[in-house]
VOGU-3710 file (C-alpha; in Angstrom, 3 decimals, decimal comma):
1> mpsyiaeeqr> 93,027/-15,419/131,333  96,939/-15,064/131,970  98,483/-17,595/134,173  101,749/-16,534/136,108  104,974/-18,310/137,111  106,388/-17,398/140,475  108,801/-14,446/139,169  106,221/-13,027/136,856  103,706/-12,845/139,867  106,176/-11,100/142,097
11> gtearmlnvl> 107,108/-8,570/139,262  103,293/-7,887/138,891  102,870/-7,351/142,409  105,713/-5,201/142,851  104,625/-2,930/140,000  101,078/-2,885/141,630  102,791/-1,815/144,861  104,606/0,973/143,024  101,065/2,264/141,873  99,166/2,034/145,147
21> lptilqnlql> 101,793/2,714/147,949  101,917/6,449/147,460  98,325/7,161/147,547  97,947/4,904/150,519  100,531/6,623/152,466  98,928/10,162/151,564  95,446/8,650/152,767  97,047/7,436/156,036  98,752/10,656/156,320  95,429/12,635/155,907
31> ihpaanqfga> 93,315/9,951/158,299  95,801/9,869/161,151  94,759/12,088/163,950  98,124/13,799/163,857  97,282/15,189/160,382  95,071/17,680/162,142  98,147/19,325/163,232  100,717/18,136/160,897  98,505/17,857/157,583  99,225/18,876/154,201
41> ppmttmpmpm> 100,316/22,239/153,575  97,537/24,864/152,783  96,770/25,178/149,237  97,245/28,602/147,783  95,035/30,341/145,453  97,884/31,348/143,105  99,089/29,031/140,855  102,655/27,897/141,116  105,003/28,540/138,232  106,552/25,015/138,495
51> pagpvieqrn> 105,697/22,009/140,736  107,377/21,696/144,033  108,259/18,073/143,725  108,383/15,414/140,699  105,264/15,118/138,749  103,803/11,428/138,320  104,126/10,055/134,688  106,161/12,876/133,431  109,610/12,730/132,093  113,041/14,443/132,042
61> ltpqgpsfai> 112,976/15,969/135,496  115,902/17,465/136,925  117,583/14,957/138,886  118,321/17,539/141,735  114,402/17,887/142,319  113,191/16,905/145,774  111,143/13,659/146,134  108,004/13,221/148,029  108,473/12,086/151,576  106,217/11,799/154,858
71> psqlamdrsf> 106,231/15,353/156,418  109,180/15,466/159,144  106,727/16,158/161,959  104,848/13,021/161,106  108,101/11,051/160,820  108,699/11,971/164,530  104,969/10,472/165,456  105,687/7,240/167,251  101,836/6,362/166,471  101,992/7,309/163,033
81> mdlisvavpt> 105,208/5,446/162,372  103,550/2,214/164,254  100,667/2,562/161,810  103,224/2,540/158,878  104,898/-0,238/160,131  101,662/-2,484/160,256  100,248/-0,924/157,094  103,022/-1,616/154,522  103,219/-5,501/155,403  99,356/-5,598/155,300
91> vqalmpplve> 99,440/-4,084/151,783  102,148/-6,466/150,476  99,884/-9,435/151,983  97,115/-8,179/149,993  98,804/-8,342/146,696  98,593/-11,982/145,544  94,793/-12,206/146,094  94,274/-8,925/144,510  95,953/-10,173/141,448  93,766/-13,341/141,568
101> qllsfgppkp> 90,697/-11,097/141,764  91,991/-8,802/138,640  92,509/-12,033/136,662  88,946/-12,969/137,265  87,546/-9,709/136,172  89,085/-9,922/132,789  91,291/-7,312/130,670  90,014/-3,516/130,674  88,915/-1,715/127,645  91,333/0,424/125,920
111> eidqneedrf> 89,222/3,383/126,667  86,880/3,461/129,642  83,020/4,290/128,527  79,846/3,894/130,689  79,684/0,068/130,414  82,972/-0,347/131,891  82,009/1,924/134,558  79,208/-0,244/135,309  81,474/-3,311/135,489  83,518/-1,543/138,013
121> lqfapqlvgt> 80,470/-0,586/139,838  79,618/-4,502/140,016  83,348/-5,627/140,800  84,082/-3,186/143,718  81,932/-4,782/146,246  83,486/-8,288/145,429  86,935/-6,784/145,724  86,386/-5,237/149,140  84,846/-8,293/150,325  87,903/-9,990/149,509
131> lapivvqllp> 90,339/-7,715/150,955  88,931/-6,506/154,100  88,682/-9,834/155,645  92,538/-10,419/155,018  93,194/-7,369/156,641  91,222/-8,306/159,863  93,178/-11,562/159,882  96,670/-10,302/159,489  96,477/-7,181/162,085  96,481/-9,210/165,471
141> gllqnmaagr> 99,544/-11,162/164,249  101,426/-8,230/162,841  100,875/-6,363/166,295  101,896/-9,367/168,203  105,266/-9,455/166,214  105,820/-5,529/166,878  105,434/-6,261/170,622  107,677/-9,037/170,686  109,624/-9,326/174,202  107,007/-6,884/175,677
151> geqpvrvtdr> 104,278/-9,305/176,450  102,806/-12,626/175,830  99,124/-11,868/175,827  97,461/-12,146/172,245  96,408/-9,574/170,514  92,466/-9,386/170,179  90,717/-8,383/166,844  87,692/-7,147/169,121  90,244/-4,787/171,011  88,897/-1,251/170,429
161> elnqrffgpi> 92,243/0,536/170,335  93,612/-2,144/167,531  90,288/-1,260/165,544  90,373/2,524/166,033  94,300/2,960/165,543  95,075/0,334/163,065  91,961/-1,377/161,469  89,958/1,621/160,773  92,888/3,715/159,169  94,139/1,066/157,085
171> tqavlpavvs> 91,053/-0,023/155,595  90,110/3,573/154,932  93,311/4,149/153,023  93,773/0,845/151,116  90,420/-0,035/149,769  89,707/3,453/148,209  93,335/3,478/146,644  92,582/0,139/145,224  89,376/0,935/143,770  90,363/4,162/142,555
181> alpellaivh> 93,547/2,462/140,574  91,551/-0,316/139,048  92,101/0,675/135,399  95,991/0,963/135,976  95,992/-2,295/138,138  93,917/-4,094/135,234  96,408/-2,774/132,743  99,534/-4,048/134,948  97,974/-7,655/135,173  96,443/-8,146/131,757
191> gdqrspvrye> 98,971/-6,046/129,827  98,447/-2,417/128,931  95,931/-2,294/125,985  95,578/1,460/126,048  96,877/3,848/123,490  100,620/4,785/124,091  101,125/7,980/126,202  102,221/11,158/124,127  104,101/13,791/125,711  104,803/17,389/125,235
201> rmpghglfql> 106,889/20,104/127,084  105,451/22,382/129,625  104,877/25,780/128,070  107,750/27,889/129,410  109,388/24,834/131,177  111,058/22,719/128,580  112,599/20,209/131,105  108,860/19,118/132,125  106,802/16,955/129,706  103,066/16,742/130,298
211> irisrndlln> 100,709/14,199/129,054  99,091/15,118/125,586  95,531/14,641/125,206  93,007/15,189/122,576  89,663/17,009/121,840  88,140/13,286/121,622  89,337/12,517/124,943  87,703/15,424/126,635  84,327/15,301/124,595  83,828/11,632/125,237
221> ghrmrdgdvi> 84,993/11,803/129,080  87,930/9,063/128,523  89,743/8,290/131,658  93,145/9,807/131,396  96,341/8,080/132,492  96,429/9,573/135,852  92,991/8,521/136,621  91,030/11,618/135,834  87,788/11,999/133,817  87,336/15,366/132,173
231> yltetpapag> 84,559/16,504/130,251  84,799/19,443/127,770  81,511/21,443/126,915  81,663/24,143/124,143  79,099/26,691/124,113  79,034/30,021/122,199  80,709/33,402/123,332  80,726/36,707/121,697  82,689/36,943/118,402  86,305/37,575/118,983
241> ttevrvstap> 86,614/36,288/122,505  87,215/33,012/124,202  86,068/32,082/127,499  87,232/29,234/129,961  85,566/27,928/132,742  86,439/25,118/135,339  83,964/22,940/137,521  84,158/19,733/139,435  81,656/17,067/140,494  79,473/17,694/143,547
251> hglwwkgvqv> 81,706/15,761/145,946  85,080/17,229/144,438  87,002/19,306/147,020  90,530/19,074/145,613  92,029/21,910/143,848  91,958/21,959/140,023  93,017/24,654/137,547  93,062/25,470/133,954  95,898/27,547/132,415  95,748/29,289/128,758
261> tddsdrqicf> 99,046/30,190/127,424  99,904/31,759/123,940  102,428/30,918/121,197  105,363/32,334/123,027  104,376/30,520/126,590  102,950/33,716/127,973  100,275/33,017/130,397  97,064/34,531/129,368  94,539/33,386/132,019  94,500/30,932/134,850
271> vetggaeala> 90,940/29,598/136,276  90,755/27,523/139,284  88,566/25,812/141,747  89,147/24,575/145,469  87,355/26,755/148,082  85,422/29,937/148,583  88,441/32,133/148,136  88,599/30,793/144,417  85,112/31,161/143,299  85,670/34,612/141,715
281> anhagfdsrs> 88,568/33,058/139,415  86,769/29,754/138,180  86,088/31,450/134,903  87,773/34,025/132,536  87,678/35,436/129,035  90,168/37,067/126,626  90,642/38,158/123,137  90,868/35,365/120,715  93,386/37,031/118,593  96,002/36,219/121,460
291> vqtggcivlw> 95,861/32,474/120,495  95,360/32,795/116,877  98,961/31,815/115,897  99,183/29,175/118,575  99,087/28,430/122,411  98,197/25,529/124,534  95,704/24,860/127,449  97,322/23,059/130,497  95,006/21,190/132,893  96,446/21,326/136,487
301> kakmfgvhtp> 95,591/19,514/139,578  96,399/18,949/143,463  98,421/15,933/143,839  100,080/14,400/146,575  100,192/16,569/150,024  98,407/19,310/148,042  101,106/20,019/145,537  99,671/22,026/142,460  100,910/20,104/139,555  100,380/20,385/135,605
311> myvipigdls> 99,355/17,153/134,215  97,672/17,326/130,635  98,070/19,700/127,728  96,272/20,100/124,611  96,686/22,797/121,885  94,189/25,235/121,804  94,130/25,400/117,758  92,440/21,860/118,405  89,434/23,587/119,837  88,876/26,239/117,205
321> pdakcftfhw> 88,606/28,993/120,274  87,248/32,241/118,443  83,729/32,664/119,893  83,763/29,557/122,080  83,227/29,229/125,931  85,053/26,010/127,051  83,871/24,559/130,210  86,185/22,018/131,647  84,491/19,613/134,214  86,368/17,438/136,488
331> aag> 84,136/14,389/136,923  86,731/11,996/138,541  90,262/12,466/139,707
//
């Protein structure tokens, strides 16, 4: 089991914060009551030709590209900014015990299989049981510091407003973010034992680099670098045709898309999920000859604040597309 000197521990905690904070801030924005009025922009059913913001784990982005930020309306909401003021130091205080828990869990496997998922299932309650009491202990002191000079009465942990405004949203935002990021957090703490990431250009947009995946990754449901688990099922289709379908887990509401391009980067079809308006577009078929000389399949998903973002790419030639129906099932993401 690795041991850390103080500087190494601080570096590890900083890298974990870098992974967790964007998701936690997004969760807070969705949980906060003001999100009903100032929430994420509505998702469109038509795919965006290019992402509207930087794409996580992708390279060679133009320096002029906008960065994600809290929506300006929420930034003016005093109660939301109070929540952020308490949430950030709370998350920072959780990092040392989180590192200890991850060290005790042991290193992750290079690729997550069912046995690894079972280990996570057993470990998650222990992790939640460690972190939640720390949040309860921290909040009264943090709120007392925020109110310095405005009153001398202590903040009580049983106060209804404290729990509704702070404890509830913070635990709702932090704990799911930590559990969902377990593979990446373990890789940070124990050293990354996964295969190196391979990147390829976004068809039609050379400045954008997507994560290259393989047929084996999809057939075996390996967890991708951005936390997704996608299963590929191949069934027969009429000779000379190729079909593409996309589906999600029963609990999945977030938008997903699958784009097919030919060897000249021309889009052949785009199928998607994400609401009643998209049900008619979750499958498509085309002439297999259009991808006979090359082409790619690009897997998209909704990222922070609902931005439709291309994430993964696989050459369609790796799948032998003639007379095949490809169903991409998003089991986790």
